[in-house]
C-alpha positions as CSV (number, residue, x, y, z in Angstrom):
1,M,41.8,-43.7,166.5
2,E,45.2,-43.9,168.2
3,W,48.4,-44.7,166.4
4,E,49.7,-47.1,169.0
5,Q,46.6,-49.3,168.4
6,L,46.5,-48.6,164.6
7,L,50.0,-50.0,164.3
8,C,49.1,-53.3,166.1
9,A,51.7,-55.9,165.3
10,D,49.6,-58.8,166.5
11,R,48.5,-61.6,164.2
12,I,45.3,-63.6,164.1
13,R,47.3,-66.7,165.1
14,Q,49.8,-65.5,167.6
15,Y,53.0,-67.4,167.9
16,K,55.6,-67.6,170.6
17,K,58.6,-65.4,169.7
18,P,61.6,-67.5,170.5
19,G,64.2,-65.7,172.7
20,G,67.7,-65.3,171.4
21,S,66.9,-66.3,167.8
22,G,68.9,-63.4,166.5
23,D,66.1,-62.2,164.2
24,M,66.2,-58.5,164.5
25,R,63.4,-57.8,162.0
26,T,60.2,-56.0,163.1
27,E,56.9,-57.9,162.6
28,Y,56.2,-55.7,159.6
29,E,59.5,-56.6,158.0
30,K,58.6,-60.3,158.4
31,D,55.3,-59.6,156.6
32,Y,57.3,-58.3,153.6
33,H,59.3,-61.5,153.3
34,R,56.1,-63.6,153.6
35,I,54.5,-61.7,150.7
36,I,57.4,-61.7,148.2
37,G,58.0,-65.4,148.8
38,S,54.4,-66.4,148.1
39,A,53.1,-68.1,145.0
40,S,50.1,-65.7,145.0
41,F,52.4,-62.7,144.6
42,R,54.4,-64.4,141.9
43,R,51.2,-65.1,139.9
44,L,50.8,-61.3,139.5
45,Q,53.4,-61.4,136.8
46,D,50.9,-63.1,134.5
47,K,47.9,-60.9,135.4
48,T,46.7,-58.0,133.4
49,Q,47.1,-54.4,134.4
50,V,45.4,-52.8,131.3
51,F,46.4,-54.8,128.2
52,P,45.4,-58.5,128.5
53,L,47.7,-61.2,127.2
54,D,50.1,-58.6,125.8
55,N,53.5,-59.9,124.5
56,S,55.4,-56.7,125.0
57,D,58.1,-56.7,127.8
58,F,57.4,-53.0,128.3
59,I,53.7,-53.1,129.2
60,R,52.9,-53.4,132.9
61,T,51.5,-56.4,134.6
62,R,49.9,-56.6,138.0
63,L,53.3,-57.5,139.4
64,T,55.2,-54.5,138.1
65,H,52.2,-52.3,139.0
66,S,52.2,-53.6,142.6
67,L,56.0,-53.0,142.9
68,E,55.4,-49.4,141.7
69,V,52.5,-48.9,144.2
70,S,54.7,-50.3,147.0
71,S,57.4,-47.8,146.1
72,F,55.0,-44.9,146.1
73,C,53.5,-46.1,149.4
74,K,56.9,-46.0,151.1
75,S,57.6,-42.5,149.8
76,L,54.2,-41.2,151.0
77,G,54.8,-42.9,154.3
78,Q,58.1,-41.1,154.7
79,N,56.7,-37.7,153.7
80,I,53.6,-37.9,155.8
81,S,55.4,-39.2,158.9
82,Q,58.0,-36.4,158.7
83,K,55.2,-33.8,158.3
84,I,53.3,-35.2,161.3
85,L,56.5,-35.0,163.4
86,N,57.5,-31.5,162.2
87,E,54.2,-29.8,161.5
88,R,51.5,-31.4,163.5
89,K,53.8,-32.2,166.5
90,D,51.4,-34.9,167.7
91,A,52.9,-36.1,171.0
92,S,51.3,-39.6,170.5
93,F,53.2,-40.1,167.2
94,R,56.5,-41.5,168.2
95,P,59.6,-41.1,165.9
96,E,59.9,-44.9,165.5
97,Y,56.4,-45.0,164.0
98,Q,57.8,-43.6,160.7
99,G,59.7,-46.8,160.0
100,Y,56.7,-49.0,161.0
101,I,54.4,-47.0,158.7
102,C,56.8,-47.2,155.8
103,D,57.1,-51.0,156.2
104,I,53.3,-51.5,156.5
105,L,52.6,-49.3,153.5
106,Q,55.3,-51.0,151.5
107,C,53.7,-54.4,152.2
108,A,50.2,-53.0,151.5
109,G,51.3,-51.8,148.1
110,L,52.5,-55.4,147.2
111,L,49.2,-56.8,148.4
112,H,46.6,-54.4,147.1
113,D,45.9,-56.3,143.8
114,I,46.8,-59.8,145.0
115,G,43.1,-60.9,145.0
116,N,42.3,-59.6,141.5
117,P,40.9,-62.2,139.0
118,P,42.5,-62.6,135.5
119,F,42.1,-60.0,132.8
120,G,42.2,-56.9,135.1
121,H,39.2,-55.0,136.4
122,F,37.1,-56.5,133.6
123,G,37.4,-59.8,135.4
124,E,35.6,-58.4,138.4
125,T,32.8,-57.1,136.1
126,A,32.6,-60.5,134.4
127,I,32.2,-62.3,137.7
128,R,29.5,-59.9,138.9
129,D,27.6,-60.1,135.7
130,W,27.7,-63.9,135.5
131,F,26.2,-64.3,139.0
132,K,23.5,-61.7,138.4
133,E,22.5,-63.5,135.3
134,H,22.8,-67.1,136.3
135,L,22.0,-67.4,140.0
136,P,18.2,-67.1,139.3
137,E,18.5,-70.0,136.9
138,I,20.5,-72.5,139.1
139,T,18.5,-74.5,141.6
140,F,19.3,-76.0,145.0
141,S,16.8,-78.1,146.9
142,G,14.3,-77.2,144.2
143,K,14.7,-73.4,144.6
144,P,16.6,-70.9,142.5
145,L,19.9,-69.9,144.2
146,N,18.8,-66.2,144.4
147,Q,15.9,-67.4,146.6
148,V,18.0,-69.7,148.7
149,L,20.9,-67.4,149.7
150,P,20.1,-64.6,152.1
151,P,20.7,-60.9,151.1
152,Q,24.3,-60.5,152.2
153,M,25.5,-63.7,150.6
154,L,23.8,-62.8,147.3
155,A,25.2,-59.2,147.5
156,D,28.7,-60.6,147.9
157,F,28.6,-62.1,144.5
158,Y,26.6,-59.3,142.8
159,N,29.2,-56.8,144.1
160,F,32.3,-59.0,143.8
161,E,35.6,-57.1,144.4
162,G,39.2,-58.1,143.9
163,N,40.1,-55.9,146.9
164,T,37.8,-57.9,149.0
165,Q,39.3,-61.1,147.7
166,A,42.7,-59.9,148.7
167,L,41.7,-60.0,152.4
168,R,40.3,-63.5,152.0
169,L,43.4,-64.7,150.2
170,V,45.9,-63.5,152.7
171,T,43.9,-64.6,155.8
172,K,42.7,-68.0,154.6
173,L,43.5,-69.2,151.1
174,H,47.3,-68.9,151.1
175,F,47.8,-72.1,153.0
176,L,51.2,-71.4,154.6
177,V,50.9,-73.4,157.9
178,D,47.2,-73.5,158.5
179,V,43.9,-71.9,157.6
180,N,45.1,-68.5,158.8
181,G,46.7,-67.9,155.4
182,M,49.9,-65.7,155.5
183,N,49.0,-64.7,159.0
184,L,50.0,-61.1,158.6
185,T,50.0,-58.4,161.2
186,K,46.6,-56.8,161.9
187,A,48.0,-53.3,161.1
188,L,48.7,-54.5,157.5
189,L,45.3,-56.2,157.2
190,G,43.6,-53.1,158.3
191,T,45.5,-51.0,155.8
192,I,44.4,-53.2,152.8
193,I,40.7,-53.0,153.8
194,K,39.9,-49.8,151.8
195,Y,36.2,-50.2,152.3
196,P,35.4,-51.3,155.9
197,G,31.8,-52.5,155.3
198,S,29.7,-55.4,154.0
199,S,28.1,-55.8,150.6
200,L,24.9,-54.5,152.1
201,E,26.5,-51.2,153.2
202,I,27.6,-50.0,149.8
203,D,26.7,-46.4,149.1
204,K,28.6,-45.0,146.1
205,K,27.4,-41.5,146.8
206,G,28.2,-41.4,150.5
207,H,31.4,-41.7,152.5
208,I,34.3,-43.0,150.5
209,K,34.7,-46.0,152.8
210,N,31.3,-47.3,151.6
211,H,31.9,-47.0,147.9
212,K,32.6,-50.7,147.7
213,M,32.5,-53.7,150.0
214,G,35.5,-54.6,152.2
215,Y,34.8,-58.2,153.3
216,F,32.7,-61.2,152.4
217,Y,30.2,-62.6,154.8
218,G,32.4,-65.7,155.0
219,D,35.2,-63.5,156.4
220,K,33.1,-61.5,158.8
221,E,34.8,-62.9,162.0
222,T,38.3,-62.1,160.6
223,Y,37.2,-58.5,159.7
224,E,35.6,-57.9,163.1
225,E,38.7,-59.2,164.9
226,V,41.0,-56.9,162.9
227,Q,38.7,-53.9,163.4
228,A,38.5,-54.5,167.2
229,S,42.3,-54.9,167.6
230,L,43.0,-51.7,165.6
231,G,40.3,-49.6,167.2
232,T,38.9,-48.5,163.8
233,H,35.3,-49.7,164.5
234,G,33.9,-49.3,161.0
235,N,36.3,-46.4,159.9
236,R,39.0,-46.6,157.4
237,H,42.5,-47.2,158.7
238,P,44.3,-43.9,158.1
239,L,47.0,-45.7,156.0
240,A,44.2,-47.0,153.7
241,F,43.9,-43.5,152.4
242,V,47.7,-43.5,151.7
243,L,47.5,-46.9,149.9
244,E,44.7,-45.6,147.7
245,A,46.7,-42.5,146.8
246,A,49.7,-44.5,145.9
247,D,47.6,-46.8,143.7
248,D,46.0,-43.8,142.0
249,I,49.4,-42.2,141.3
250,A,50.8,-45.4,139.9
251,Y,48.0,-46.5,137.6
252,K,47.0,-43.1,136.3
253,T,50.5,-42.2,135.1
254,A,51.3,-45.8,134.0
255,D,48.1,-46.1,132.0
256,I,49.1,-43.0,130.0
257,E,52.7,-44.2,129.5
258,D,51.5,-47.7,128.4
259,A,48.9,-46.1,126.1
260,V,51.5,-44.0,124.3
261,K,53.7,-47.1,124.0
262,K,50.9,-49.0,122.4
263,N,50.1,-46.1,120.0
264,C,46.6,-45.6,121.6
265,I,47.4,-42.0,122.0
266,S,50.3,-39.7,120.7
267,Y,52.2,-37.1,122.6
268,H,50.6,-34.3,120.6
269,L,47.1,-35.6,121.2
270,L,47.8,-36.0,124.9
271,L,49.0,-32.4,125.1
272,E,45.9,-31.1,123.4
273,E,43.7,-33.2,125.7
274,L,45.5,-31.8,128.8
275,K,45.1,-28.2,127.5
276,A,41.4,-28.7,126.8
277,Y,40.9,-30.1,130.3
278,G,42.7,-27.2,131.9
279,K,40.3,-24.7,130.3
280,G,37.4,-26.2,132.2
281,I,39.0,-25.5,135.7
282,P,36.7,-22.8,137.2
283,N,39.3,-21.4,139.7
284,A,41.7,-19.0,138.0
285,E,44.5,-19.6,140.5
286,Q,44.2,-23.4,140.2
287,Q,44.0,-23.1,136.4
288,E,47.3,-21.2,136.4
289,D,48.9,-23.8,138.7
290,Y,47.6,-26.6,136.4
291,G,49.5,-24.9,133.6
292,K,52.8,-26.2,135.1
293,Y,51.8,-29.8,134.0
294,I,51.4,-28.7,130.4
295,R,54.6,-26.5,130.4
296,S,56.6,-29.5,131.9
297,L,55.4,-31.9,129.2
298,E,56.3,-29.4,126.4
299,Q,59.7,-28.7,127.9
300,K,60.5,-32.4,128.1
301,Y,59.5,-32.9,124.5
302,Q,61.7,-30.0,123.4
303,R,64.6,-31.4,125.4
304,A,64.2,-34.8,123.8
305,Q,64.1,-33.2,120.3
306,K,67.4,-31.3,121.1
307,R,69.0,-34.6,122.0
308,E,67.7,-35.9,118.6
309,L,66.2,-39.0,120.2
310,Q,64.6,-41.4,117.8
311,Q,61.5,-41.7,120.1
312,A,61.3,-38.2,121.4
313,E,57.5,-38.4,122.1
314,M,57.8,-41.5,124.2
315,N,60.8,-40.1,126.1
316,A,59.0,-36.9,126.9
317,V,55.9,-38.7,128.2
318,Q,58.0,-41.1,130.3
319,N,60.0,-38.3,131.9
320,W,56.9,-36.2,132.4
321,C,55.1,-39.1,134.2
322,V,58.0,-39.2,136.7
323,S,57.6,-35.5,137.4
324,V,53.9,-35.9,137.8
325,Q,54.4,-38.7,140.3
326,G,56.6,-36.4,142.4
327,W,54.0,-33.6,142.4
328,M,51.2,-36.0,143.3
329,I,53.2,-37.5,146.2
330,N,53.6,-33.9,147.6
331,D,49.9,-33.1,147.1
332,A,48.7,-36.3,148.8
333,S,51.2,-35.9,151.7
334,Q,50.1,-32.3,152.4
335,C,46.4,-33.2,152.1
336,F,46.9,-35.9,154.7
337,V,48.5,-33.5,157.2
338,D,46.0,-30.7,156.4
339,N,43.1,-33.1,157.3
340,Y,45.0,-35.0,160.0
341,E,42.4,-34.7,162.8
342,R,39.5,-35.6,160.5
343,I,41.3,-38.7,159.2
344,L,42.0,-39.9,162.7
345,E,38.5,-39.4,163.8
346,G,37.1,-41.1,160.7
347,S,35.1,-38.2,159.3
348,Y,37.4,-37.4,156.4
349,G,35.9,-38.9,153.2
350,S,32.3,-38.2,154.2
351,G,31.8,-36.4,150.9
352,G,33.9,-38.9,148.9
353,E,37.2,-37.0,149.4
354,D,40.5,-38.7,148.8
355,L,44.0,-37.4,149.4
356,F,44.0,-35.2,146.3
357,H,40.8,-33.4,147.2
358,G,41.3,-29.6,147.1
359,T,44.6,-29.8,145.3
360,T,45.5,-28.9,141.7
361,G,46.6,-32.5,141.4
362,A,43.0,-33.6,141.6
363,Y,42.3,-32.0,138.3
364,L,45.2,-33.7,136.6
365,M,44.3,-37.1,138.1
366,E,40.8,-36.7,136.8
367,A,42.1,-35.7,133.4
368,L,44.6,-38.6,133.2
369,G,41.8,-41.1,134.2
370,D,39.4,-39.8,131.5
371,I,42.1,-39.7,128.8
372,A,43.2,-43.3,129.5
373,F,39.6,-44.5,129.6
374,R,38.8,-43.0,126.2
375,Y,42.0,-43.8,124.3
376,A,43.2,-47.0,126.0
377,F,40.3,-48.8,127.7
378,Q,37.9,-48.1,124.8
379,S,40.4,-49.1,122.1
380,K,39.3,-51.8,119.7
381,A,42.2,-54.1,120.8
382,I,41.1,-53.9,124.4
383,L,37.4,-54.4,123.6
384,K,38.2,-57.5,121.5
385,L,40.2,-59.0,124.3
386,E,37.5,-58.3,126.9
387,I,34.9,-60.0,124.7
388,A,37.2,-63.0,124.5
389,A,37.8,-62.9,128.2
390,Q,34.0,-62.8,128.8
391,S,33.7,-66.1,126.9
392,I,36.5,-67.6,129.1
393,F,34.8,-66.5,132.4
394,D,31.3,-67.6,131.2
395,F,32.6,-71.1,130.5
396,L,34.7,-71.6,133.6
397,L,32.1,-70.2,136.0
398,E,29.4,-72.3,134.4
399,K,31.5,-75.5,134.7
400,F,32.8,-74.9,138.2
401,V,29.6,-73.6,139.7
402,D,27.7,-76.6,138.3
403,A,30.1,-79.0,140.1
404,A,30.4,-76.9,143.3
405,V,26.6,-76.8,143.9
406,S,26.5,-80.5,144.3
407,Y,29.9,-81.0,145.9
408,D,30.0,-82.1,149.6
409,T,26.2,-82.9,149.5
410,D,24.2,-86.1,149.3
411,R,23.8,-85.6,145.5
412,K,26.1,-87.8,143.4
413,L,28.4,-85.8,141.1
414,T,28.6,-86.7,137.5
415,A,31.9,-87.8,136.0
416,V,32.5,-84.3,134.6
417,Q,31.6,-82.6,137.9
418,E,34.0,-84.8,139.7
419,K,36.7,-83.9,137.2
420,M,36.0,-80.2,137.6
421,M,36.3,-80.4,141.4
422,A,39.6,-82.3,140.9
423,L,40.9,-79.2,139.2
424,V,40.3,-77.1,142.3
425,S,43.3,-76.6,144.6
426,D,43.5,-79.1,147.4
427,N,44.4,-76.2,149.8
428,Y,41.3,-74.3,148.8
429,K,39.1,-77.4,149.3
430,A,40.7,-77.9,152.7
431,V,39.9,-74.3,153.7
432,Y,36.3,-74.8,152.6
433,K,35.9,-78.0,154.6
434,H,37.4,-76.4,157.7
435,F,35.0,-73.4,157.7
436,A,32.0,-75.5,156.5
437,K,32.1,-77.7,159.6
438,G,28.9,-77.3,161.6
439,K,27.4,-74.8,159.1
440,S,23.8,-74.9,157.7
441,P,23.2,-76.2,154.2
442,T,22.7,-72.7,153.0
443,E,26.0,-71.4,154.4
444,K,27.8,-74.4,153.0
445,L,26.3,-73.6,149.6
446,Y,27.6,-70.0,149.9
447,L,31.1,-71.2,150.9
448,R,31.1,-73.6,147.9
449,L,30.3,-70.7,145.6
450,L,33.1,-68.7,147.2
451,L,35.3,-71.8,146.5
452,V,34.6,-71.2,142.8
453,T,35.5,-67.5,142.9
454,D,38.6,-68.4,144.9
455,T,39.6,-70.8,142.2
456,V,38.9,-68.4,139.3
457,C,40.7,-65.5,141.0
458,G,43.7,-67.6,141.7
459,M,44.2,-68.2,137.9
460,T,46.6,-66.1,135.9
461,D,45.5,-64.8,132.5
462,G,47.5,-67.4,130.7
463,Y,46.3,-70.3,132.8
464,A,42.7,-69.2,132.5
465,K,43.1,-69.1,128.7
466,R,44.8,-72.4,128.5
467,L,42.3,-74.2,130.7
468,Y,39.4,-72.8,128.7
469,Q,41.1,-74.1,125.4
470,E,41.8,-77.5,126.9
471,L,38.3,-78.0,128.3
472,K,36.8,-76.8,125.1
473,G,39.0,-79.1,123.0
474,I,40.6,-76.1,121.2
475,D,44.0,-76.9,119.8
């Protein structure tokens, strides 16, 4: 892969750049303004990060998380670009590429969760589970849907991903001018495709690029055009590794901070958990290096106590998380440069490696993920909310799919089905009709099911809850 091609500023719908307009922005800077001005981005303020429907102003939403990821993306882009220029001395990497990379990554950070359904990652699970359970029960032309749809179409729903939905949203659903969505640069689109493969190519034990799917069957042409323009040809865009690292840094530190704020775990218990994890590191040198994280947390707590702060524990954890973020940015930046050739040739990640592989930071990231899972994600409050969210998803998917199966066919819709389809965005229906033209009945059926997931994923937590209550007649 070559940087000049990887940073392709073309768009799927090219437009004539007017001469003498006075607009000095790069194409990537224009992407940034398209994103932050979009309704899809604003909706992230009412989408869950960890704690669904939380009333606290402190707890993160998808919006604040995305802003943090965007910030880390830019920092990583600056660090990595400087290291390439100073250490790798790659003649093909021109100095101006640093600014382009930072802009692309900053935009990618804003977009990385834009396709997520309501109620966090649990929403993805709820959608997958619903389709696995109900497609065999729903019939079309006298056959169950799991026998009507071909393998890839079925697998798209059985392996549904918010990351995959993000590509669909920005290239089609965000009806800015036409059915090309936000019409972003291809370099940016390539960066947000973390898993460049179909739902039939998933291999959770193989190359990291195949751990999940990266595009729906309905978006295959878009995906292939982007890949061809960037010269990635089935490989991860190098900047996708950076986006993933920024996301990991943001959520793994934030989840711990939010969990302490919500009293899911205390400072002292966090410290003991970190110490216990450190004892399991087999390499003595890395175990010693890991000790800096523990010493730093203890020092920050002692400093907060000396200042006689009322919330010394919270202050210590917050300040420690900031230090951890700095260490992780350095680790990921160095890992990228150390594996530079393998990343550009597409072989890095063949064993599941990310940008923390081989660093001491990898042990801390694993520890933070495990601690957050056990003390926050498995807390009774979260489990209760997820059970409630499952009821909302079950009801909405049942009603919308029931209407969508018969929509745009010779079958007459019932009054309720007509009302359900009236609740679907006119823009989404226009996108469906555009891409359904000339398609077979089976592919139209598939696109109508995508219309349902498009609709549900476009909902915020609050809207999904209110719609459920209204349709169920709950005051």
